[in-house]
ZANU-296408 format. One record per residue (C-alpha): residue number from 1; residue in three letters; x, y, z. Coordinates in pm, whole numbers, plus 32768, in hexadecimal, padded with zeros to 4 digits. Layout:
BEGIN
 pos code    X    Y    Z
 NUM  ALA    X    Y    Z
...
% end
This chain:
BEGIN
 pos code    X    Y    Z
   1  MET 998E C111 C0BF
   2  ALA 99F8 BFBD C144
   3  GLY 9B38 C056 C1CD
   4  ALA 9A75 C168 C280
   5  ALA 998A C068 C319
   6  ASP 9AB4 BF9D C392
   7  VAL 9B4D C0D0 C433
   8  THR 9A00 C119 C4E0
   9  ARG 99EC BFB7 C568
  10  ARG 9B51 BFC9 C5EB
  11  SER 9B07 C11A C689
  12  ARG 99D7 C08A C73C
  13  ARG 9AA4 BF67 C7BD
  14  ARG 9BA0 C05E C84C
  15  THR 9AA5 C143 C8F0
  16  ALA 99C4 C03B C991
  17  PRO 9AC1 BFD5 CA9D
  18  VAL 9B06 C144 CAEA
  19  THR 9994 C180 CB31
  20  TRP 9989 C06C CC32
  21  LEU 9AD4 C0DA CCC2
  22  VAL 9A31 C22D CD02
  23  VAL 990E C177 CDA7
  24  ALA 9A07 C0B0 CE7B
  25  LEU 9AB6 C1ED CEF0
  26  ALA 996B C294 CF45
  27  CYS 98FF C160 D008
  28  ALA 9A4E C152 D0BD
  29  GLY 9A1D C2B7 D134
  30  GLN 98BD C269 D1A9
  31  PHE 9937 C12D D258
  32  LEU 9A37 C1ED D323
  33  VAL 994E C2FE D39D
  34  VAL 9838 C20A D3FD
  35  LEU 992C C114 D499
  36  ASP 99A0 C21F D589
  37  VAL 983F C254 D60A
  38  SER 9845 C0F6 D69F
  39  VAL 99AC C078 D6AC
  40  VAL 99EF C11E D7FD
  41  ASN 98CE C06A D8AA
  42  VAL 998D BF30 D90E
  43  ALA 9AB5 C009 D974
  44  LEU 99EA C0E0 DA67
  45  PRO 9A3D C015 DBA3
  46  SER 9BB2 C021 DB4D
  47  MET 9BA1 C198 DB03
  48  ARG 9AF4 C1D2 DC50
  49  ALA 9BFC C113 DD11
  50  ASP 9D22 C1B8 DC5F
  51  LEU 9CAB C323 DC52
  52  GLY 9BC4 C32A DD81
  53  LEU 9A8A C37A DCBA
  54  SER 9942 C39F DD76
  55  ALA 9807 C2E6 DD0D
  56  PRO 977E C41B DC57
  57  GLY 98D9 C446 DBC0
  58  LEU 98BC C2F0 DB1D
  59  GLN 977B C35E DA76
  60  TRP 9829 C496 D9F4
  61  VAL 9941 C3CA D955
  62  VAL 982F C354 D869
  63  ASN 975D C492 D861
  64  ALA 987A C58E D82E
  65  TYR 98B7 C4E4 D6E1
  66  ALA 974B C4AE D687
  67  ILE 96D7 C610 D6D6
  68  ALA 97F2 C6BA D617
  69  PHE 97B2 C5C5 D4FB
  70  ALA 963E C612 D4F1
  71  GLY 9658 C786 D530
  72  PHE 9755 C7D7 D421
  73  MET 96E8 C6DB D31A
  74  LEU 95FF C7CD D26A
  75  LEU 9720 C8C2 D257
  76  GLY 97F8 C7AD D1C7
  77  GLY 96F2 C759 D0C2
  78  ARG 96CF C8C5 D059
  79  ALA 984B C8F3 D051
  80  GLY 9866 C7CB CF62
  81  ASP 9762 C862 CE7A
  82  LEU 980D C9B6 CE78
  83  TYR 9980 C96A CE8A
  84  GLY 999C C80D CDFB
  85  ARG 9949 C6B0 CE79
  86  LYS 9AAA C62A CE4A
  87  ARG 9B40 C751 CF04
  88  MET 9A56 C724 D02A
  89  PHE 9A91 C5AC D028
  90  LEU 9C07 C5EA D04C
  91  VAL 9BE2 C700 D150
  92  GLY 9AED C637 D223
  93  LEU 9BB8 C4F7 D214
  94  GLY 9CFA C5B1 D266
  95  LEU 9C5D C657 D398
  96  PHE 9BC1 C50D D405
  97  THR 9D11 C459 D3EA
  98  LEU 9DD1 C562 D4AE
  99  ALA 9CC7 C568 D5C0
 100  SER 9CDB C3EC D5D8
 101  LEU 9E4F C40C D618
 102  GLY 9E0F C510 D727
 103  GLY 9D04 C43B D7CE
 104  GLY 9DDF C308 D7CD
 105  LEU 9EF6 C3C8 D87A
 106  ALA 9E11 C479 D977
 107  GLN 9E8E C481 DADF
 108  ASP 9D5F C527 DB82
 109  ASP 9BE9 C4FD DB5D
 110  TRP 9BB8 C65C DACC
 111  GLN 9CBB C617 D9BE
 112  LEU 9C00 C4DE D955
 113  LEU 9AAF C590 D94C
 114  LEU 9B41 C6B2 D884
 115  ALA 9BDE C5C2 D78A
 116  ARG 9A93 C50B D767
 117  ALA 99DF C652 D71F
 118  ILE 9AE0 C6B1 D615
 119  GLN 9ABE C554 D582
 120  GLY 994A C594 D568
 121  LEU 9988 C6DE D4B6
 122  GLY 9A6B C632 D3BA
 123  ALA 996A C520 D389
 124  ALA 985B C627 D34F
 125  VAL 9925 C6C0 D234
 126  LEU 997C C56C D1A1
 127  ALA 9838 C4A6 D1B7
 128  PRO 974F C570 D0D1
 129  SER 9857 C56D CFBE
 130  THR 9864 C3F1 CFC1
 131  LEU 96FB C3D1 CF49
 132  THR 970B C4EA CE49
 133  ILE 9853 C468 CDBA
 134  LEU 97B0 C314 CD98
 135  THR 9671 C391 CCF2
 136  SER 973C C46A CC05
 137  ALA 980D C340 CB99
 138  VAL 96EE C24C CB5C
 139  PRO 95D3 C298 CA64
 140  GLU 946E C29F CAE6
 141  GLY 93B4 C156 CADF
 142  ALA 93F1 BFF7 CB65
 143  ALA 956D C027 CB6D
 144  ARG 954C C158 CC4B
 145  ALA 9456 C0A2 CD2E
 146  ARG 9553 BF89 CD57
 147  ALA 9667 C084 CD9C
 148  ILE 9593 C137 CEA3
 149  ALA 953F BFE7 CF3E
 150  THR 96B3 BF95 CF4D
 151  TRP 96F9 C0E9 CFEB
 152  THR 95E3 C0AB D0E9
 153  ALA 9660 BF4A D130
 154  VAL 97C5 BFC1 D160
 155  GLY 9753 C0DA D245
 156  ALA 9675 BFEF D309
 157  GLY 978C BEF0 D310
 158  GLY 9874 BFFA D39B
 159  GLY 978A C035 D4BD
 160  ALA 9757 BEC2 D4EA
 161  ALA 98C6 BE64 D4CE
 162  GLY 9929 BF63 D5D3
 163  GLY 98F4 BE6D D6EE
 164  LEU 99CB BD5C D652
 165  VAL 9ADF BE47 D5DD
 166  GLY 9AE6 BEF7 D72D
 167  GLY 9AEA BDAF D7EC
 168  VAL 9C0F BD26 D727
 169  LEU 9CD8 BE66 D74B
 170  VAL 9C95 BE91 D8C0
 171  ASP 9CE6 BD25 D912
 172  LEU 9E1F BD0A D83B
 173  LEU 9EA8 BE6D D85D
 174  SER 9DF2 BF79 D929
 175  TRP 9CC4 C05E D916
 176  ARG 9D9D C164 D86C
 177  TRP 9DA8 C096 D730
 178  VAL 9C34 C0B6 D6F2
 179  LEU 9C93 C21A D68F
 180  LEU 9DF9 C1ED D613
 181  ILE 9D8E C0E6 D515
 182  ASN 9CE6 C1FD D450
 183  VAL 9E35 C2A3 D409
 184  PRO 9ECD C1A6 D313
 185  VAL 9D79 C153 D27B
 186  GLY 9D27 C2C3 D251
 187  ALA 9E79 C302 D1AD
 188  VAL 9E3B C1EE D0AD
 189  VAL 9CDE C26D D058
 190  LEU 9D65 C3D2 D03F
 191  ALA 9E6B C363 CF45
 192  GLY 9D6C C2A4 CE75
 193  ALA 9C72 C3C3 CE7A
 194  THR 9D7C C4C0 CE13
 195  TRP 9DDA C3EA CCE7
 196  PHE 9C90 C35B CC6C
 197  LEU 9B74 C448 CCCC
 198  THR 9B12 C561 CBE2
 199  GLU 9A8A C6AD CC57
 200  SER 9918 C700 CC3D
 201  ARG 984C C81B CCCC
 202  ALA 970A C8DB CCA2
 203  GLY 9781 CA29 CD27
 204  ASP 96B0 CB60 CCFD
 205  GLY 978A CC5A CDB7
 206  ARG 96C7 CC4C CEFE
 207  ARG 977B CC5B D04B
 208  LEU 977D CB48 D14B
 209  ASP 9688 CB78 D268
 210  LEU 9784 CB50 D383
 211  PRO 96A4 CBF9 D48A
 212  GLY 9592 CAFE D438
 213  ALA 9682 C9DA D46A
 214  VAL 96F9 CA65 D5B7
 215  LEU 9594 CA9F D630
 216  VAL 9516 C942 D5DC
 217  THR 964C C898 D66C
 218  ALA 963F C965 D7AC
 219  GLY 94CB C91F D7CA
 220  LEU 94FA C7A8 D7A6
 221  ALA 961E C79B D898
 222  THR 9567 C86D D99E
 223  LEU 942A C7A0 D97B
 224  ALA 94E7 C657 D99A
 225  TYR 95A0 C6DE DACC
 226  GLY 945A C741 DB70
 227  ILE 93C4 C5EA DB2F
 228  SER 94F4 C539 DBBF
 229  GLN 94EC C615 DCF8
 230  THR 938E C59F DD51
 231  GLU 9428 C451 DDB4
 232  ALA 94EF C4E8 DED4
 233  LYS 9425 C61E DF2E
 234  GLY 92C2 C5C7 DECA
 235  TRP 91D3 C6C2 DE32
 236  THR 9252 C7F9 DEE1
 237  ALA 92B6 C958 DE77
 238  ALA 9418 C8D9 DE3B
 239  THR 9396 C7F3 DD2A
 240  ALA 927B C8D1 DCAF
 241  VAL 936A C9EC DC54
 242  PRO 943C C925 DB57
 243  LEU 9304 C87C DACE
 244  VAL 9258 C9C8 DA91
 245  ALA 939A CA63 DA0F
 246  GLY 93CD C944 D91B
 247  LEU 926C C961 D895
 248  ALA 9295 CADB D87B
 249  LEU 93D6 CAB7 D7B2
 250  ILE 9330 C9C3 D6C3
 251  GLY 920C CAB7 D6A4
 252  LEU 9302 CBD0 D655
 253  PHE 93A1 CAF0 D54E
 254  LEU 9250 CABB D4A2
 255  ALA 91FF CC2E D4B5
 256  ALA 9353 CC8A D424
 257  GLU 932A CB8E D30A
 258  ALA 91DC CC2B D2AB
 259  ARG 927A CD84 D28B
 260  THR 93D7 CD55 D200
 261  ALA 9413 CD78 D08A
 262  ALA 94F0 CC41 D081
 263  PRO 9466 CB52 D189
 264  LEU 951C CA1E D1FC
 265  MET 93D5 C95F D1E3
 266  PRO 92D7 C9FF D0F9
 267  LEU 9192 C9C0 D1B2
 268  GLY 90E2 C9A7 D063
 269  LEU 917F C850 D039
 270  LEU 90A8 C7D3 D156
 271  ARG 8F71 C824 D08A
 272  LEU 8FCC C6FC CFAF
 273  ARG 8F0F C5D9 D045
 274  ALA 901C C4D9 CFF2
 275  VAL 912D C5AB D095
 276  SER 9072 C608 D1D2
 277  SER 8FCF C4B7 D215
 278  ALA 9108 C3E9 D1D0
 279  ASN 91DF C4C5 D2AD
 280  VAL 90EB C4BE D3D0
 281  ALA 90D9 C344 D3AD
 282  MET 9256 C334 D3A1
 283  PHE 9266 C406 D4DF
 284  LEU 917A C31E D59C
 285  CYS 9224 C1DF D526
 286  GLY 937D C26C D56E
 287  SER 931B C2CC D6D0
 288  ALA 92DD C15F D725
 289  MET 93C7 C09F D640
 290  PHE 94F8 C174 D690
 291  CYS 94DD C10D D7FE
 292  MET 94D4 BF99 D7B9
 293  TRP 964E BF70 D7A0
 294  TYR 968D C048 D8D2
 295  PHE 95A8 BF81 D9B6
 296  MET 9601 BE2E D925
 297  THR 9776 BE5F D95F
 298  LEU 9737 BEDB DAC2
 299  TYR 964D BDB5 DB04
 300  THR 9743 BCB1 DA87
 301  GLN 9868 BD3F DB50
 302  ASN 97CB BDD4 DC89
 303  VAL 96C1 BCC7 DCC0
 304  LEU 972C BB89 DC0F
 305  GLY 98A1 BBB9 DC4D
 306  TYR 9918 BBA3 DAE5
 307  THR 9A70 BC2A DA89
 308  PRO 9A7A BD3F D982
 309  LEU 9AD8 BC41 D876
 310  GLU 99C4 BB51 D8E0
 311  ALA 98CB BC71 D8DB
 312  GLY 9936 BCCC D77A
 313  LEU 9920 BB64 D702
 314  ALA 97C8 BB3F D7A2
 315  LEU 9744 BC55 D6BF
 316  VAL 97D2 BBCB D579
 317  PRO 9683 BB2D D510
 318  SER 95DC BC7E D543
 319  SER 96E9 BD22 D46F
 320  LEU 96A9 BC2C D356
 321  ALA 9531 BC5A D377
 322  VAL 953F BDD3 D340
 323  VAL 9610 BDA4 D205
 324  LEU 9521 BC96 D189
 325  GLY 93F5 BD77 D1C5
 326  SER 9499 BE93 D106
 327  LYS 94E3 BDB2 CFDC
 328  LEU 9384 BD1C CFDA
 329  ALA 92D9 BE6F CFE9
 330  PRO 92F5 BECF CE75
 331  ARG 925B BD83 CE08
 332  CYS 9142 BDAB CEFF
 333  MET 910C BF13 CE8B
 334  ARG 90D7 BE9C CD27
 335  ALA 8FDF BD98 CDA0
 336  ILE 8F0B BE57 CE9B
 337  GLY 8F7F BFC2 CE94
 338  ALA 9061 C099 CF6E
 339  ARG 8F51 C0FB D067
 340  HIS 8EF3 BF95 D0B6
 341  VAL 905E BF25 D0D7
 342  ALA 90AC C040 D1CC
 343  ALA 8F7C BFEC D2A1
 344  LEU 8FC4 BE75 D294
 345  GLY 912F BEA6 D2FA
 346  THR 90CF BF85 D41E
 347  LEU 8FCD BE88 D492
 348  VAL 90D0 BD6F D488
 349  ALA 91BB BE48 D557
 350  ALA 90A4 BE93 D650
 351  VAL 906C BD1D D683
 352  GLY 91E0 BCF6 D6C6
 353  PHE 91DC BE13 D7C2
 354  GLY 90B1 BD79 D871
 355  TRP 9162 BC29 D885
 356  GLN 92A0 BCCD D906
 357  SER 91DA BD76 DA1B
 358  THR 919E BC1D DAB5
 359  MET 9312 BBFC DB07
 360  SER 937F BB7D DC5C
 361  ALA 94BD BB90 DD2B
 362  THR 9503 BA22 DCD5
 363  GLY 9493 BA27 DB6A
 364  GLY 9514 B929 DA71
 365  TYR 95C7 B999 D937
 366  LEU 94CA B91E D836
 367  THR 938E B9B0 D8CF
 368  ALA 941D BADF D984
 369  ILE 950F BB5D D87A
 370  MET 951E BAB0 D72A
 371  PHE 93B6 BA80 D6B5
 372  PRO 9329 BBCC D72F
 373  GLY 9460 BC7B D6AE
 374  ILE 9431 BBE2 D555
 375  LEU 92C9 BC5A D547
 376  MET 9322 BDBA D5BC
 377  MET 9436 BDE7 D4BC
 378  LEU 938D BD33 D39D
 379  GLY 9271 BE29 D3C8
 380  ALA 9366 BF4D D3D9
 381  GLY 9406 BEE3 D291
 382  LEU 92B7 BEBB D1E3
 383  THR 9243 C012 D25B
 384  ALA 936C C0F1 D20A
 385  THR 937F C0BF D090
 386  PRO 9215 C113 D035
 387  LEU 9212 C240 D11F
 388  ALA 9357 C2C5 D08A
 389  ALA 92D6 C289 CF29
 390  LEU 918C C33B CF73
 391  ALA 9235 C462 D01A
 392  THR 9328 C49E CEFC
 393  SER 923B C458 CDDB
 394  GLY 91F3 C583 CD02
 395  ALA 92F8 C665 CDA4
 396  ALA 937E C777 CCC1
 397  ALA 94ED C759 CC64
 398  GLY 9544 C88A CD35
 399  GLU 949C C7F7 CE69
 400  ALA 9522 C693 CE50
 401  GLY 962E C6BD CF5A
 402  LEU 953E C776 D03D
 403  VAL 9430 C66A D02A
 404  SER 9527 C54C D05E
 405  GLY 95B4 C60B D187
 406  LEU 9454 C632 D20F
 407  VAL 941D C4B8 D1FA
 408  ASN 9555 C473 D2C7
 409  THR 9506 C592 D3B3
 410  SER 93AB C50C D400
 411  ARG 942F C3B2 D44F
 412  THR 9556 C42A D521
 413  MET 9494 C541 D5CE
 414  GLY 938B C445 D62E
 415  GLY 9499 C35B D6A9
 416  SER 954F C45B D77E
 417  LEU 9412 C4DB D826
 418  GLY 938D C378 D83F
 419  LEU 94C9 C308 D8F1
 420  ALA 94A2 C41F D9EF
 421  VAL 9334 C3C6 DA29
 422  PHE 935B C24C DA35
 423  SER 9493 C25E DB11
 424  THR 93D2 C336 DC05
 425  ILE 92AD C242 DC01
 426  ALA 9393 C119 DC42
 427  ALA 9456 C1C9 DD55
 428  THR 9318 C23F DE02
 429  ARG 928E C0DD DE03
 430  SER 93D8 C053 DE8C
 431  ALA 93C8 C15D DFA1
 432  GLY 9542 C179 DFB6
 433  SER 9575 C009 E003
 434  GLY 968D BF55 DF4C
 435  THR 960F BDF3 DF8C
 436  PRO 95D3 BD1C DE56
 437  GLU 9460 BD04 DEA7
 438  ALA 9431 BE7C DECA
 439  LEU 94F9 BEC8 DD8E
 440  THR 942F BDC6 DCCE
 441  GLU 92E8 BE63 DD3A
 442  GLY 9361 BFB4 DCBD
 443  TYR 93D7 BF2F DB6D
 444  ALA 9296 BE67 DB40
 445  LEU 91BF BF9A DB7A
 446  ALA 928A C05A DA77
 447  PHE 9246 BF48 D978
 448  ARG 90D1 BF45 D9CB
 449  VAL 90BA C0BB D995
 450  GLY 9181 C092 D852
 451  ALA 9087 BF90 D7D8
 452  GLY 8F6D C088 D819
 453  VAL 9023 C199 D758
 454  LEU 9051 C0B1 D62F
 455  VAL 8EE2 C04B D62E
 456  ALA 8E8B C1BD D624
 457  GLY 8F7F C1DB D502
 458  VAL 8EC8 C0CA D443
 459  ALA 8D7E C182 D46E
 460  LEU 8E1C C2C8 D3FB
 461  MET 8EB2 C226 D2C5
 462  TRP 8D6A C182 D268
 463  VAL 8CAD C2CA D27D
 464  TRP 8DAD C3CB D204
 465  LEU 8EA9 C330 D114
 466  PRO 8E47 C359 CFA4
 467  ARG 8D74 C238 CF2C
 468  ARG 8E0D C248 CDD5
 469  ALA 8F7F C283 CDA9
 470  ALA 906C C24A CC8D
 471  VAL 90F4 C0EB CCAD
 472  PRO 9224 C07E CBE0
 473  LYS 91F0 BF75 CADA
 474  ASN 92D1 BE57 CA7E
 475  ASN 93C6 BE90 C964
% end
């Protein structure tokens, strides 16, 4: 008996590091895909000069990735459930890495935009598997809550670190390295995942809903294109057609999902209050928070005259704040509940957005960048963990990948459409002028509107999020 107990203890000592190595690999995958949402921001002026991109083209360097990411993420989540999470992790990361190589070597603007879209497709296959691999490796309870918080912090840190990483690479090498850097990192993570991850699935023989994925992606892209066209052409037939077409495609997607035997997104999931409310809240928050890095990097370089590296360094405190918020969230959830933490975090972010909207063309670093940035990203970190936990709580094993994909889709879909809307608002206010004062007025208006969206998000969370949710306890 004593010998058996000793063997058991030795076995536990061997397996514990493996569990956290699995968590580390899952977080590394999430870091890469979120990093690439924001890492190109500080490189946009260099990309424009080198490839001759237009102003709307700059927006599409970000949105080509984000829309493909959002549109195909539900398909990626379902593919992981049916065909294996490890397999989809490897396929998605491999596609992402190859597309990064293609983007880094692009010689024309269309090549770069195509590579960014393929990157987004790879990310959409990869990202849902990261969360389901993590939750499968860590038992339910406080340990899983800490693991999810780490996953959220790493993902948030990826978005936050994009400015610094991009600034360093652009200043020391060139804009191409904001994409090429993914190649060696992706190869290392691929090797580790091949060796250490174990396969898991919840397949039931159903087919993938590829038509649904195409419809929702085409609808998002067309809608975002129509929104961006209003900046140059106003509200005319030329902009109304893509707007109506985008809405029609999304409507067709919902109608198809209601009729197909194996839907990409079973609409019955949205009858669960936790799932529907958390995802709508994630959409609203993502629409504002996603744009923060885009406008802040443009403000620091185009208005204040920072170099790419200086712009990245200026946002380091914000990067640390989002990680801090993500790590504090589980403790706050145990103390006051997930609903209250989500609302509190969104309110903190709204205060930061309001402060940022007071920016001027001669703003000082502390009051025009650092302090409002800290508030915006501290709030973002506090908000993401409870919303993700609420959305995924109670999901059946066969729907785990789908629900985690839906969480990421809501955030990224909100961000991609939000970027189109807020960029149009800023450009309309600037009225085509490139002076620092005019640009600042446009950016400031975007932040004011973002603050209003976040306040609306707080009200929605307070009314709609479940008042009682399962909250992990301390071990």
